[in-house]
N, C-alpha and C positions, 0 to 999 in steps of 0.2 A: 819755810811759811812764805807763801804770796801774797801781801793785801794789793788788789787791784787796784778799788776805786778810793779815791781820796772823797767822792760827797758822801755827807753825811745829813742826814736831817734830824728834825725835832728829834725824834724816838728814840733815835739811835744816837744821840747825843745823852739824852737823857738817862736811858740804857744803861751807857757808859757809865756815864757820873756813880749810877748805882752800885754798879757790878766793883767797880774801883773804891765805893766808898768814901766819894766825894761829895763836897756839896757844888753849885753854882759858886756859892763867892769862893771857895777855893779853887775852882777851877778858874776863876777871872783871875786872882793872883797867882798862880803858878803859869798865864799863859797871857802876863801883864797887860789885861785887858779890865774894862769896870765892869763892876756886878752888873749893870745893866745891860751893858752887850752880853754877857754870859746868861743872861735871863733871855733878852733877845732871840739867842741860839738856842732856848730853851723851847722857847714859846713858838720857833719859826718865823719870826720876823726879819730875822736876817741870815744870809748864808754861815754855815759853819766853813770856815777858812779848811782848804784843805791840810794843812801841816796841822792843825787842831786834831782833824779825822785823825790822819794818821797814828799819831801818838797815842791818841785813845784809843784807837784799835790794833796798836801793835801790843799795849800793856794789856788791853783786856786777855789777847791771844796769849799773854806772855805770865798772865799773873802776876806781872808789876804795878809797881806805884810811880806814877810819872813822874817824879822827885825822883826817883833812885834812877831813871834815865839819863834825866836832861845833867 
């Protein structure tokens, strides 16, 4: 499995959270950011860090929960 892009847009972020059964609040806690930051990612107001995109994509492809990987 190869994940080639670390860029993730707001729609991809929201879809990944939905696929993983995660709320924006849960994602914020997992990634060590505020709820407002996670909300800004979901609204496209700020860029989603590559590390967040990479982990979310990996987990979606493998059917894993992020906290099982970290």
